PAZAPA-4460 file (N, C-alpha, C; in steps of 0.05 Angstrom, whole numbers, plus 32768, in hexadecimal, padded with zeros to 4 digits):
% residues 334
    n_x    n_y    n_z   ca_x   ca_y   ca_z    c_x    c_y    c_z   seq   type   mol
   7FF1   81D8   7C84   8000   81C0   7C8C   7FF0   81A8   7C87     1      M     A
   7FFC   8194   7C79   7FED   817C   7C73   7FEA   816B   7C8C     2      T     A
   7FD8   8158   7C8A   7FD3   8147   7CA1   7FEC   8136   7CA8     3      K     A
   7FFA   812E   7C91   8012   811D   7C96   8028   812D   7CA4     4      E     A
   802C   8147   7C9B   8041   8158   7CA8   8039   815E   7CC5     5      R     A
   801F   8163   7CC9   8016   816A   7CE4   801B   8152   7CF7     6      S     A
   8015   813A   7CED   8019   8122   7CFE   8037   811E   7D03     7      G     A
   8048   8123   7CEF   8064   8120   7CF2   8070   8133   7D07     8      G     A
   8065   814C   7D06   806F   8160   7D19   8067   8159   7D36     9      L     A
   804F   814F   7D39   8046   8147   7D54   8057   8130   7D5E    10      I     A
   805D   811D   7D4C   806E   8106   7D54   808A   8110   7D5C    11      F     A
   8094   8123   7D4D   80AF   812E   7D53   80AF   813C   7D6E    12      L     A
   809B   814C   7D73   8099   815A   7D8D   8097   8147   7DA4    13      V     A
   8086   8133   7DA1   8082   811E   7DB6   809C   810F   7DBB    14      N     A
   80AB   810A   7DA5   80C4   80FC   7DA8   80D9   810C   7DB7    15      S     A
   80DA   8126   7DB1   80EC   8138   7DBF   80E5   8139   7DDD    16      V     A
   80CB   813C   7DE3   80C2   813D   7DFF   80CA   8123   7E0D    17      I     A
   80C5   810D   7E00   80CC   80F3   7E0C   80EA   80F0   7E11    18      L     A
   80FA   80FA   7DFD   8117   80F9   7E00   8120   810A   7E18    19      F     A
   8115   8122   7E1A   811D   8134   7E30   8115   8127   7E4B    20      I     A
   80FD   811B   7E4D   80F4   810F   7E65   8106   80F8   7E6D    21      A     A
   810D   80E7   7E59   811E   80D0   7E5F   813A   80D9   7E67    22      L     A
   8143   80EF   7E5B   815E   80FA   7E61   815E   8103   7E7E    23      S     A
   8148   8111   7E86   8147   811B   7EA2   8147   8103   7EB6    24      L     A
   8138   80EE   7EAF   8137   80D7   7EC0   8153   80CA   7EC3    25      V     A
   8161   80C8   7EAC   817B   80BC   7EAC   818F   80CD   7EBC    26      I     A
   818D   80E7   7EB9   819E   80F9   7EC9   8199   80F7   7EE6    27      V     A
   817E   80F6   7EED   8177   80F3   7F0A   8181   80D9   7F15    28      A     A
   817D   80C3   7F06   8186   80A9   7F10   81A5   80A9   7F13    29      L     A
   81B2   80B5   7EFF   81D0   80B5   7F00   81D9   80C6   7F18    30      S     A
   81CB   80DD   7F1D   81D2   80EE   7F33   81CE   80E0   7F4E    31      F     A
   81B8   80D1   7F50   81B2   80C2   7F68   81C6   80AB   7F6C    32      A     A
   81CE   809F   7F56   81E1   8088   7F58   81FC   8092   7F62    33      A     A
   8204   80AA   7F5A   821D   80B5   7F63   821B   80C2   7F7F    34      D     A
   8203   80C9   7F87   81FF   80D8   7FA0   8207   80C6   7FB8    35      Y     A
   8215   80D3   7FCC   821F   80EE   7FCC   823B   80F0   7FC1    36      P     A
   8242   8107   7FB5   825D   810B   7FAB   826B   8120   7FBB    37      T     A
   825F   812A   7FD0   826B   813E   7FE1   825F   813C   7FFD    38      K     A
   826A   814A   8011   8260   8148   802C   8243   8151   802E    39      P     A
   8235   8145   8041   8218   814B   8047   8217   815B   8060    40      I     A
   8207   8170   8060   8202   8181   8078   81E9   8177   8086    41      T     A
   81EB   8173   80A0   81D5   816B   80B0   81CF   8181   80C4    42      L     A
   81B8   818F   80C0   81B1   81A5   80D1   81A4   819B   80EB    43      I     A
   81AF   81A3   8102   81A3   819D   811C   8196   81B7   8125    44      N     A
   817B   81B8   8127   816D   81D1   812F   816F   81D7   814D    45      P     A
   817A   81C4   815D   817C   81C7   817A   8199   81CA   8183    46      M     A
   819D   81D5   819B   81B9   81DA   81A4   81CA   81C1   81A7    47      P     A
   81E4   81C3   81A7   81F6   81AC   81AA   81F5   81A1   81C6    48      P     A
   81FA   8187   81C8   81FD   817A   81E2   81E4   816B   81EC    49      G     A
   81CD   8170   81DF   81B4   8163   81E8   81B0   8148   81DB    50      G     A
   8199   813C   81E1   8193   8122   81D6   8193   8122   81B7    51      T     A
   8187   8137   81AC   8186   813A   818F   81A2   813A   8183    52      L     A
   81B4   8148   818F   81CF   814A   8185   81DE   8130   8187    53      D     A
   81DB   8123   819E   81E8   8109   81A2   81DF   80F4   818D    54      I     A
   81C5   80F3   8188   81BA   80DF   8175   81C0   80E7   8159    55      Q     A
   81C0   8101   8152   81C6   810A   8137   81E3   8103   8130    56      A     A
   81F5   8107   8143   8211   8101   813E   8216   80E3   813C    57      R     A
   8207   80D4   814C   8209   80B7   814A   8201   80AE   812E    58      A     A
   81EB   80B9   8124   81E1   80B3   8109   81F6   80BA   80F4    59      F     A
   8200   80D3   80F6   8214   80DC   80E3   822D   80CB   80E2    60      A     A
   8236   80C3   80F9   824F   80B3   80FB   824D   8098   80ED    61      S     A
   8235   808D   80ED   8230   8073   80DF   8228   8076   80C2    62      V     A
   8216   808A   80BD   820C   808D   80A2   8222   8096   808E    63      A     A
   8235   80A7   8098   8249   80B1   8086   825C   809A   807C    64      E     A
   825F   8085   808B   826E   806E   8082   825F   805F   806C    65      K     A
   8245   805F   806E   8235   8051   8059   8234   8062   8040    66      M     A
   8232   807D   8043   8230   808E   802B   824C   8096   8020    67      L     A
   8261   8090   802F   827C   8096   8027   8281   80B3   8022    68      K     A
   8273   80C4   8032   8277   80E1   8031   8273   80EB   804E    69      Q     A
   8281   8100   8056   827D   810B   8071   8261   8116   8074    70      P     A
   8256   8114   808C   823D   8121   8093   8244   8135   80A9    71      I     A
   8241   814E   80A3   8249   8164   80B5   8231   816F   80C4    72      V     A
   8230   816C   80DE   821A   8176   80EE   821F   8194   80F5    73      V     A
   820C   81A5   80ED   820E   81C1   80F4   81F6   81C9   8104    74      I     A
   81F8   81DF   8113   81E3   81E8   8125   81D6   8202   811A    75      Y     A
   81BC   8201   8117   81AD   821A   8111   8196   821B   8125    76      K     A
   819C   8226   813C   818A   8225   8153   817A   823F   8155    77      T     A
   8165   823E   8165   8155   8255   816B   8137   8250   8167    78      G     A
   8127   825D   8176   8109   825C   8174   8100   823F   8176    79      A     A
   810B   8230   8189   8103   8214   818F   8104   8203   8175    80      T     A
   8119   8207   8165   811D   81F6   814E   8113   8203   8134    81      G     A
   8105   8219   8135   80FA   8226   811D   8110   822F   810A    82      M     A
   8126   823A   8115   813B   8245   8104   8147   822F   80F3    83      V     A
   814F   8219   80FF   815A   8203   80F1   8146   81F5   80DF    84      G     A
   812E   81F2   80E8   8119   81E5   80D8   8114   81F5   80BF    85      G     A
   8113   820F   80C1   810E   8220   80A9   8126   821D   8096    86      L     A
   813E   821E   80A0   8156   821B   808F   8156   8200   8080    87      A     A
   814E   81EB   808E   814D   81D1   8082   8137   81CF   806D    88      G     A
   8120   81DB   8072   810A   81D9   805F   8110   81E9   8045    89      S     A
   8121   81FE   8048   8127   820F   8031   8141   8207   8023    90      Q     A
   814E   81F3   802C   8167   81EA   8020   8162   81DE   8004    91      A     A
   8176   81DE   7FF3   8174   81D3   7FD9   816D   81B5   7FDB    92      A     A
   8159   81AC   7FCC   8150   8190   7FCE   8162   817D   7FBE    93      P     A
   817C   817C   7FC6   818F   816C   7FB7   819B   8156   7FC7    94      D     A
   8192   8153   7FE1   819D   813E   7FF2   81B6   8146   8001    95      G     A
   81BF   815E   7FFD   81D8   8166   800B   81D4   8177   8024    96      Y     A
   81BA   817E   8029   81B4   818B   8043   819B   817D   804E    97      T     A
   819F   8170   8065   818A   8161   8073   8185   816E   808E    98      L     A
   816F   8167   809B   8168   8173   80B5   8163   815D   80C9    99      T     A
   816D   8161   80E1   8167   814F   80F8   814A   8156   8100   100      V     A
   8138   8144   80FB   811C   8148   8102   8117   813D   811E   101      G     A
   8104   814A   812C   80FC   8141   8147   80E1   814D   814E   102      S     A
   80D7   8144   8165   80BD   814E   816E   80BF   816C   8174   103      V     A
   80D7   8177   8177   80DA   8194   817C   80CE   81A4   8165   104      N     A
   80D2   819A   814C   80C8   81A9   8135   80A9   81A8   8135   105      L     A
   809E   8191   813B   8081   818F   813D   8076   81A2   8152   106      T     A
   8083   81A3   8169   807B   81B4   817F   807A   81D1   8176   107      N     A
   8090   81DA   816A   8093   81F6   8162   807E   81FE   814D   108      A     A
   807A   81ED   8139   8067   81F3   8124   804A   81F4   812F   109      V     A
   8043   81E0   813F   8028   81DF   814A   8022   81F6   815D   110      Q     A
   8036   81FF   816C   8032   8216   817E   802B   822F   816E   111      W     A
   8039   8233   8158   8033   824A   8146   8016   8248   813C   112      E     A
   800E   8231   8133   7FF3   822E   8129   7FDF   8232   813E   113      I     A
   7FE4   8228   8156   7FD1   822B   816C   7FCD   8248   8174   114      A     A
   7FE1   8258   816F   7FE0   8275   8176   7FD7   8286   815E   115      N     A
   7FCD   8279   8149   7FC2   8287   8133   7FD7   8293   8120   116      G     A
   7FF0   8289   8122   8005   8293   8111   800D   827E   80FC   117      R     A
   8014   8287   80E4   801D   8275   80CF   803A   826D   80D4   118      K     A
   8040   8254   80D8   805B   824C   80DC   806C   824F   80C2   119      P     A
   8086   8254   80C5   8097   8258   80AD   809A   823E   809D   120      P     A
   8094   8228   80A9   8096   820E   809A   8085   81FA   80AA   121      F     A
   807E   81E3   809E   8070   81CE   80AB   807E   81B3   80A3   122      T     A
   8074   819E   80AE   807F   8183   80A7   807B   817E   8089   123      R     A
   8068   818B   807C   8063   8186   805F   8078   8193   804E   124      H     A
   808B   81A2   8059   80A0   81AE   804A   80B9   819C   804A   125      D     A
   80B6   8184   8055   80CB   8171   8056   80C3   8156   804A   126      F     A
   80D7   8147   8042   80D3   812A   803C   80DF   811A   8053   127      T     A
   80CF   8109   805E   80D9   80F9   8075   80EB   80E3   806B   128      C     A
   8103   80E2   8076   8116   80CD   806F   8113   80B5   8082   129      I     A
   8110   80BB   809C   810C   80A5   80AF   8114   80AF   80CB   130      G     A
   810B   80A1   80DF   8112   80A7   80FB   811F   808E   8107   131      S     A
   8131   8093   811B   813F   807C   8127   813B   8079   8145   132      F     A
   812F   808D   8152   8128   808A   816E   810C   8095   8173   133      T     A
   80FF   808A   8187   80E4   8093   818F   80E4   8092   81AE   134      M     A
   80F3   80A5   81BA   80F8   80A4   81D7   80DF   80AD   81E7   135      S     A
   80D6   809C   81F9   80BF   80A5   820A   80C9   80B8   821F   136      P     A
   80B7   80C8   8229   80BD   80DB   823F   80BD   80CC   8259   137      T     A
   80CF   80D4   826B   80D0   80C8   8286   80C7   80DD   829A   138      L     A
   80B4   80D4   82AB   80AA   80E5   82C1   80BE   80E2   82D8   139      L     A
   80CC   80F8   82DF   80E1   80F7   82F3   80DC   8108   830B   140      I     A
   80E7   8100   8322   80E6   810F   833B   8101   810C   8348   141      V     A
   8107   811E   835C   8120   811B   836B   8122   80FF   8377   142      P     A
   813B   80F5   837A   813F   80DA   8384   8133   80D4   839F   143      A     A
   8132   80E9   83B0   8127   80E4   83CB   810A   80EE   83CD   144      D     A
   80FC   80F2   83B7   80E0   80F9   83B8   80D0   80E4   83C6   145      A     A
   80BA   80EB   83D3   80AB   80D7   83E3   809B   80C3   83D3   146      P     A
   809B   80C6   83B9   808A   80B4   83A8   8099   809A   83A1   147      Y     A
   808D   8084   83A8   8098   806A   83A0   808D   8061   8385   148      K     A
   8075   806A   837F   8068   8062   8366   805A   8079   8359   149      T     A
   8051   8075   8341   8042   808A   8333   8028   808F   8341   150      L     A
   801C   807B   834D   8003   807E   835B   8006   8091   8373   151      A     A
   801D   808F   8381   8023   80A1   8397   8024   80BE   838D   152      D     A
   8031   80C2   8377   8034   80DC   836B   8019   80E8   8364   153      F     A
   8008   80D7   8358   7FED   80E1   834F   7FDC   80E8   8367   154      I     A
   7FDD   80D9   837C   7FCE   80DF   8395   7FD6   80FB   839F   155      V     A
   7FF0   8100   83A0   7FF9   811A   83AA   7FF1   8131   8397   156      D     A
   7FF3   812C   837D   7FEB   8140   8369   7FCE   8147   836B   157      A     A
   7FBD   8133   8370   7FA0   8138   8372   7F9A   8147   838C   158      K     A
   7FAA   8143   83A0   7FA6   8151   83BA   7FAF   816E   83B8   159      A     A
   7FC0   8174   83A5   7FCA   818F   83A2   7FC8   8199   8385   160      R     A
   7FB0   819C   837B   7FAD   81A4   835F   7FB9   81BF   8359   161      P     A
   7FCA   81C0   8345   7FD6   81D9   833C   7FED   81E2   834D   162      G     A
   7FF5   81D3   8362   800A   81DB   8373   8025   81CE   836D   163      Q     A
   8024   81B5   8364   803D   81A7   835D   8049   81B4   8344   164      M     A
   8063   81BA   8345   8070   81C7   832E   8081   81B4   831E   165      A     A
   8081   81B7   8304   8093   81A7   82F3   80A2   81BB   82E1   166      F     A
   80BA   81B2   82D9   80CB   81C3   82C8   80CA   81B8   82AC   167      C     A
   80D2   81C9   8299   80D6   81C0   827E   80EE   81D0   8272   168      S     A
   80F7   81C7   825B   810C   81D5   824E   8103   81ED   823E   169      G     A
   80EA   81F4   8240   80DE   820B   8231   80C1   8207   822B   170      G     A
   80B3   821C   8228   8096   821C   8222   8091   820C   8208   171      L     A
   807C   81FC   8209   8072   81EB   81F3   8086   81D8   81E8   172      Y     A
   809C   81D3   81F6   80B1   81C1   81ED   80AC   81A4   81F4   173      G     A
   80C1   8193   81EF   80BE   8176   81F2   80C0   816D   820F   174      M     A
   80C4   8180   8222   80C2   8178   823E   80AB   8187   824C   175      S     A
   809D   8197   823D   8085   81A5   8247   806C   8195   823F   176      H     A
   8069   8190   8225   8051   8183   821B   804B   8167   8226   177      L     A
   805F   8156   822B   8059   813C   8236   804B   813E   8251   178      P     A
   8053   8151   8261   8046   8154   827B   8029   815E   8278   179      V     A
   8025   8170   8264   800A   8179   825F   7FF8   8162   8256   180      E     A
   8003   8151   8244   7FF4   813A   823A   7FEE   8127   8251   181      I     A
   8002   8121   8262   7FFE   810F   8279   7FEA   811B   828C   182      F     A
   7FEC   8135   8292   7FDA   8142   82A5   7FBD   8141   829C   183      A     A
   7FB8   8145   8283   7F9D   8145   8278   7F92   8129   8279   184      R     A
   7FA2   8115   8273   7F99   80F9   8273   7F93   80EF   828F   185      A     A
   7FA2   80FA   82A3   7F9F   80F1   82BF   7F8C   8103   82CF   186      A     A
   7F83   8119   82C3   7F72   812B   82D1   7F80   813B   82E7   187      G     A
   7F99   8143   82E1   7FAA   8151   82F5   7FB0   816E   82EC   188      L     A
   7FB7   817E   8300   7FBF   819A   82FA   7FDB   819F   8307   189      K     A
   7FEC   81AB   82F7   8007   81B1   8300   800E   81CE   82FA   190      F     A
   8024   81D7   8306   802F   81F2   8300   8048   81EF   82F0   191      R     A
   8049   81FD   82D9   8060   81FA   82C7   8075   820F   82CC   192      H     A
   808E   8206   82CE   80A5   8219   82D2   80B8   8214   82BA   193      V     A
   80B8   8224   82A5   80CA   821F   828F   80E6   8229   8295   194      P     A
   80FA   8219   828B   8116   8220   828E   8122   8224   8272   195      Y     A
   813B   822B   8270   8147   8230   8256   8155   8218   824A   196      S     A
   8149   8201   824E   8154   81E8   8242   8150   81D0   8254   197      G     A
   8154   81B8   8249   8150   81A0   8258   8164   819C   826F   198      G     A
   817D   81A5   826A   8191   81A3   827F   818A   81B2   8299   199      G     A
   8183   81CC   8296   817B   81DB   82AE   8162   81CF   82BB   200      P     A
   8150   81C3   82AB   8138   81B7   82B7   8140   819F   82C8   201      C     A
   8152   818E   82BD   815C   8177   82CD   8169   8180   82E7   202      L     A
   8178   8195   82E6   8185   81A0   82FD   8170   81A9   8312   203      T     A
   815B   81B5   8308   8145   81BE   8319   8138   81A8   8328   204      A     A
   8134   8191   831A   8127   817A   8327   813A   816E   833C   205      V     A
   8153   816B   8334   8167   8160   8347   8169   8172   8360   206      V     A
   8168   818C   835B   816B   819F   8371   8151   81A6   8380   207      G     A
   813B   8198   8378   8121   819B   8385   8116   81B8   8383   208      K     A
   811D   81C5   836D   8112   81DF   8368   80F5   81DC   835D   209      Q     A
   80F0   81C5   8352   80D5   81BD   8348   80CF   81A1   8353   210      V     A
   80B6   8199   8351   80AF   817E   835B   80B5   8167   8348   211      D     A
   80B4   816D   832E   80B9   8157   831B   80BE   8163   82FF   212      F     A
   80C3   8151   82EC   80C7   8159   82D1   80C3   8142   82BE   213      G     A
   80C6   8147   82A4   80C3   8132   8290   80DB   8134   827D   214      A     A
   80EC   8121   827D   8104   8122   826D   8108   8107   825E   215      Q     A
   8120   8104   8252   8124   80ED   8240   813C   80DC   8249   216      Y     A
   813C   80C2   8240   814F   80AF   824B   816D   80B7   8249   217      P     A
   8177   80C1   8233   8194   80C6   8231   819F   80DA   8246   218      P     A
   818F   80EE   824D   8198   8102   8260   818F   80FC   827D   219      T     A
   817A   80EC   827F   816E   80E7   829A   817A   80CF   82A8   220      T     A
   817E   80B9   8299   8186   80A0   82A6   81A1   80A1   82B4   221      L     A
   81B5   80B1   82A9   81CE   80B3   82B9   81C9   80BF   82D5   222      P     A
   81B6   80D2   82D7   81B0   80DE   82F1   81A0   80CA   8303   223      L     A
   8191   80B9   82F6   8183   80A4   8305   8198   8090   8311   224      V     A
   81AB   8089   8300   81C0   8076   830A   81D1   8083   831F   225      R     A
   81D3   809D   831E   81E3   80AC   8332   81D3   80B2   834B   226      G     A
   81BA   80A7   834E   81A9   80AA   8365   81A1   80C7   836A   227      K     A
   819E   80D6   8354   8195   80F2   8357   8178   80F6   834D   228      K     A
   816F   80E3   833D   8153   80E4   8334   8146   80C9   8336   229      L     A
   812B   80CA   8335   811B   80B2   8335   8107   80B3   831E   230      K     A
   8103   809E   8310   80F0   809D   82FA   80D7   808F   8304   231      V     A
   80C0   809D   8304   80A7   8091   830D   8098   8082   82F8   232      L     A
   809A   808C   82DF   808B   807F   82C9   8096   8088   82AE   233      A     A
   8090   8077   829A   8096   807D   827E   807D   8087   8271   234      V     A
   807E   809E   8265   8067   80A9   8256   8069   809F   823A   235      I     A
   8063   8085   8237   8064   8078   821D   8055   805E   821E   236      G     A
   8055   804F   8208   8045   8037   8205   8052   801F   8211   237      A     A
   806C   801F   8215   8079   8007   821F   8091   800F   8232   238      K     A
   8099   7FFC   8242   80AF   8001   8255   80CA   8002   8245   239      R     A
   80DD   8010   8250   80F8   8011   8244   8108   7FF9   824E   240      L     A
   8118   7FEF   823B   812A   7FD8   8243   813F   7FE1   8258   241      K     A
   8147   7FFA   8257   815B   8004   826A   8151   8007   8286   242      S     A
   8136   800A   8289   812A   800D   82A4   8111   7FFB   82A5   243      I     A
   8114   7FE1   82A2   80FD   7FCF   829F   80E9   7FCF   82B6   244      P     A
   80F2   7FD7   82CE   80E0   7FD7   82E5   80CF   7FF0   82E7   245      D     A
   80D3   8003   82D6   80C3   801C   82D7   80AB   8019   82C5   246      V     A
   8093   801B   82D0   807A   8017   82BF   8074   802F   82AD   247      P     A
   8062   802A   829A   8058   8040   828A   8040   804C   8298   248      T     A
   8039   8064   8290   8020   8071   829B   8008   8062   8292   249      V     A
   8009   8055   827B   7FF3   8045   8270   7FEC   802E   8283   250      K     A
   8000   8023   8290   7FFB   800D   82A3   7FEB   8016   82BB   251      E     A
   7FEA   8030   82BF   7FD9   803C   82D4   7FBE   8046   82C9   252      S     A
   7FB9   803F   82B0   7F9F   8047   82A4   7F9F   8064   8299   253      G     A
   7FB7   8070   8296   7FB9   808B   828C   7FC2   808B   826F   254      I     A
   7FB0   8093   825D   7FB5   8092   8241   7FC6   80AA   8237   255      D     A
   7FE0   80A9   823C   7FF1   80BE   8234   800B   80B3   8228   256      A     A
   8013   80BF   8211   802C   80B8   8204   8039   80D1   81F9   257      E     A
   8053   80D2   81FA   8061   80E8   81ED   807E   80DF   81E7   258      Y     A
   8087   80E3   81CF   80A1   80D8   81C7   80B3   80EE   81BB   259      Y     A
   80CC   80EC   81C3   80E0   80FE   81B8   80EF   80F0   81A1   260      G     A
   80E1   80EE   818A   80ED   80E1   8173   8104   80F2   8167   261      W     A
   8116   80E4   815A   812C   80F1   814B   812F   80E3   8131   262      V     A
   8132   80F3   811B   8134   80E7   8101   8140   80FA   80ED   263      G     A
   813E   80F3   80D3   814A   8103   80BE   8134   810C   80AA   264      I     A
   8135   8126   80A3   8123   8132   8090   8133   813E   8079   265      L     A
   8127   813D   8061   8133   814A   8049   8120   815F   803F   266      A     A
   812A   8173   8031   8118   8187   8025   8104   8179   8012   267      P     A
   80EC   8185   8010   80D8   817B   7FFD   80E4   817D   7FE1   268      L     A
   80DB   816B   7FD0   80E4   816A   7FB4   8100   8160   7FB0   269      K     A
   810C   8154   7FC5   8125   8146   7FC2   811F   812E   7FAF   270      T     A
   8130   812A   7F9A   812B   8114   7F87   8126   80F9   7F94   271      P     A
   8113   80EA   7F8A   810B   80D1   7F96   8123   80BD   7F98   272      K     A
   8134   80BA   7F84   814B   80A8   7F87   815D   80AF   7F9E   273      P     A
   8161   80C9   7FA3   8171   80D1   7FBA   8163   80CB   7FD4   274      I     A
   8148   80D1   7FD5   8138   80CB   7FED   8139   80AD   7FF3   275      V     A
   8136   809D   7FDE   8137   8080   7FE2   8152   8077   7FED   276      D     A
   8168   8083   7FE4   8182   807C   7FED   8186   8084   800A   277      K     A
   817D   809C   8011   817F   80A5   802D   816E   8094   8040   278      L     A
   8156   808D   8036   8145   807C   8047   8151   8061   804C   279      R     A
   815E   8056   8037   816B   803C   803B   8182   803E   804E   280      D     A
   8192   8053   804C   81A9   8057   805F   819F   805B   807B   281      V     A
   8189   806A   807F   817F   806E   809A   8175   8054   80A6   282      T     A
   8168   8043   8096   8160   8029   80A0   8178   8018   80A8   283      R     A
   818D   8019   8098   81A5   8009   809E   81B3   8014   80B7   284      R     A
   81B3   802E   80BA   81BF   803A   80D2   81B0   8030   80EB   285      V     A
   8196   802F   80EA   8185   8027   8101   818A   8009   8107   286      A     A
   8194   7FFA   80F4   819A   7FDD   80F9   81B7   7FD8   8100   287      E     A
   81C8   7FEE   80FF   81E4   7FEB   8103   81EB   7FE8   8121   288      D     A
   81FB   7FD4   8127   8201   7FCF   8144   8210   7FE7   8151   289      K     A
   8222   7FF3   8143   8230   800A   814F   821C   8020   8156   290      T     A
   8209   8026   8144   81F5   803B   8149   81E3   8033   8160   291      F     A
   81DA   801A   8160   81C9   8010   8176   81D6   8013   8191   292      I     A
   81F0   800C   8192   81FF   800F   81AB   8201   802C   81B4   293      D     A
   8205   803E   81A1   8207   805B   81A7   81ED   8065   81B3   294      L     A
   81D7   805B   81A9   81BD   8064   81B2   81B6   8057   81CD   295      I     A
   81BB   803D   81CF   81B3   802E   81E7   81C5   8032   8200   296      E     A
   81DE   803A   81FB   81F0   803E   8211   81E6   8051   8226   297      Q     A
   81DA   8068   821E   81CF   807A   8233   81B3   8073   823C   298      P     A
   81A8   805D   8231   818E   8054   823B   8177   8057   8228   299      G     A
   817C   8060   8210   8166   8063   81FC   8163   804A   81EC   300      D     A
   8151   804A   81D8   814D   8033   81C7   8149   803C   81AA   301      E     A
   8153   802C   8197   814F   8032   817B   8133   8029   8174   302      V     A
   8124   803A   8166   8109   8034   815D   8106   8040   8141   303      S     A
   8108   8030   812C   810A   803A   8111   80EE   803D   8104   304      F     A
   80EA   8054   80F7   80D3   8058   80E6   80DD   8060   80CB   305      L     A
   80D3   8054   80B5   80DC   805C   809B   80CE   8076   8093   306      D     A
   80D5   8082   807D   80CB   809C   8075   80AD   809E   8075   307      G     A
   809F   808B   8069   8082   808C   8067   8075   8089   8082   308      E     A
   8080   8077   8093   8075   8073   80AE   8079   808C   80BF   309      A     A
   8090   8099   80BC   8095   80B1   80CB   8082   80C8   80C2   310      L     A
   807D   80CA   80A9   806A   80DF   809F   804E   80DA   80AB   311      A     A
   8046   80C2   80AC   802B   80BC   80B8   802C   80C2   80D6   312      K     A
   8042   80BB   80E3   8044   80C0   8100   8043   80DE   8105   313      Y     A
   8050   80EE   80F4   8050   810B   80F8   8034   8117   80F5   314      L     A
   8023   810B   80E5   8008   8115   80E2   7FF9   8111   80FD   315      D     A
   7FFC   80F9   8109   7FEF   80F3   8122   7FFA   8105   8138   316      V     A
   8015   8107   8139   8022   8117   814E   801A   8134   814C   317      E     A
   8019   813F   8134   8012   815B   8131   7FF5   8161   813A   318      S     A
   7FE3   814E   8134   7FC7   8152   813D   7FC5   8151   815C   319      A     A
   7FD4   813F   8169   7FD3   813C   8186   7FDF   8155   8193   320      K     A
   7FF7   815D   818A   8004   8174   8196   7FF4   818E   8190   321      I     A
   7FE9   818F   8178   7FD9   81A7   8172   7FC1   81AA   8184   322      G     A
   7FB5   8194   818B   7F9E   8194   819D   7FA6   819F   81B9   323      K     A
   7FBC   8194   81C4   7FC5   819D   81DE   7FCD   81BB   81DD   324      V     A
   7FDB   81C3   81C8   7FE3   81DF   81C5   7FCB   81F1   81C5   325      D     A
   7FB6   81E9   81B7   7F9E   81FA   81B5   7F92   81FD   81D1   326      A     A
   7F92   81E7   81E0   7F87   81E9   81FC   7F98   81FB   820D   327      E     A
   7FB3   81FA   820A   7FC4   820B   821A   7FC0   8229   8213   328      L     A
   7FBD   822E   81F9   7FB8   824A   81F1   7F9D   8254   81FC   329      V     A
   7F89   8242   81FB   7F6F   824A   8206   7F70   824F   8224   330      K     A
   7F80   823F   8232   7F83   8242   824F   7F95   825A   8256   331      E     A
   7FA3   8265   8242   7FB5   827C   8248   7FCF   8273   8254   332      G     A
   7FD7   8259   824E   7FF0   824F   825A   8008   825F   8250   333      S     A
   801A   8262   8263   8033   8270   825C   804B   8260   8266   334      R     A
***
């Protein structure tokens, strides 16, 4: 083969490769421009009726108007979110199956790792679209409990190490770990009584079957208004607008935070144009007055993180929860 023919063949091959690459880009851009052309499935890994469900449906009701396609919420529950999380991570990366992300998924994954088991998925199997709430945990006691302040509660807890009981919606979940984080930061010891969900735990606190619990604004504040519960403190960095007179634990010098965030995740390798469109819609939903009203009515607050910020937050959250889980495993906590 002559030098001229060899050079011509190389030019031809490079031209074909460039043509194919440009064609793929054009197809991808066209696909994203048309997206979505059919209903979107939103997997909720947790049971219906809880905070996650309420906020996911609020998101769907507003986002589907912006996307001009229905968003259908389905439930794939089990193993503290693992079943739904796995289904979401293994879905086709085409933008038509999304997952309701929350701290529950971080909890489940980190607990597996702390116990020396390989989790079926991790946060790295998803592309973060964005989150729209960052609910702090509320430290709650029965309405007629003798504590007027968090300081009163701490005095009693120190006088009875390991005797005061708290409930949770399940082991290593979003109402168990905040108490563990708070207890370690305050130098306290409590007895854990796990229940089969946040609802039964709230009932246990109201019924004085346990001394206290840690729950979230949408499910807790209606019981506070009904004079059945009292909030002693917010386990977060700032006070809630809905209960401005309730201090944070940080105001008492206790460095503890735990948030029940809720957001949207897409499978890894979802095309960037579709990810960008979903991220833009999620931002617009978080700014929408109808959505804000749906979130704030039960006492919560909208707190938006874009996809990149959420990914960074999950790195920090995973490390913190992983550390607590490792301590619980070492202590033989059940």
